[in-house]
N, C-alpha and C positions, 0 to 999 in steps of 0.2 A: 738491678743495676749491674752491668757487666764491667769487668776490669778495663776494657778498652775505653769505655765511656769515662770511667774514673780517671784513667791516665791522661785523658784529654783535658781534664779540668786543671785549673790553677790551684796552688796550695790554699789560697784564701777561699776559693769555692769549695774545696774539699772540707775545710774546717767548718764552713757555714753549713754544708750538708750534714756533717757529722753532728753538729749541735741540733739541727732540725730533727735528725733521726733519734737522738737521745731523748728529746722532748716527746716525740711520737711514741717511742718505746715506753716512756713513763706513763703516757695516757693509756696505752694498751695494757700495761701492767695493772693499772687501776681498774680498767674495764674488766679484765680477766678475773680479778679478785672479787669484784661485785657481781660477776655473772652476766655482764652486759656484752661482752665480746663474743660475737657469733663466729667469726673466722679466726680461729686460733693460730693459723699459719702466719698471720700478719706479724705476730710477735717474733716468730722465728726468722722471717724475712728481714725484719728491721735489724735484728741482732747480727745476722750474716752480712747485711749491707754495712753495718758499723765496722765489722771485722775487715771487710774489703777496703773500706776507706782508710782504716788504720794501717793496713798492709801497704797500701799505695804510698802513704806518708812515710812509712819506715823505709820503703824501697828508695824513695827520693833522698832521705836522710843518709842512707848508706852510700848511695851514689855520690852525694856531695862530699862525704868523708873520703871516699876513694879518690876523687879528683884532688882534694886537698893534700892527701898523702903523696900523690905523684908529683906535685909541684915543689 
């Protein structure tokens, strides 16, 4: 998932996607520990997507604070 795609989403959509990825990452972790996970890059991709989503939320939070300070 690219940042442009994430920035186009609403806050609620980002939070929903974040929860989905956390559940997905949990299942990958369980599969990795049991030896069932064949593609180990999925775990890394999910972790990075979570970081991107959190970054986008933080950017919006900081932008909202900046607007509030100027008023």
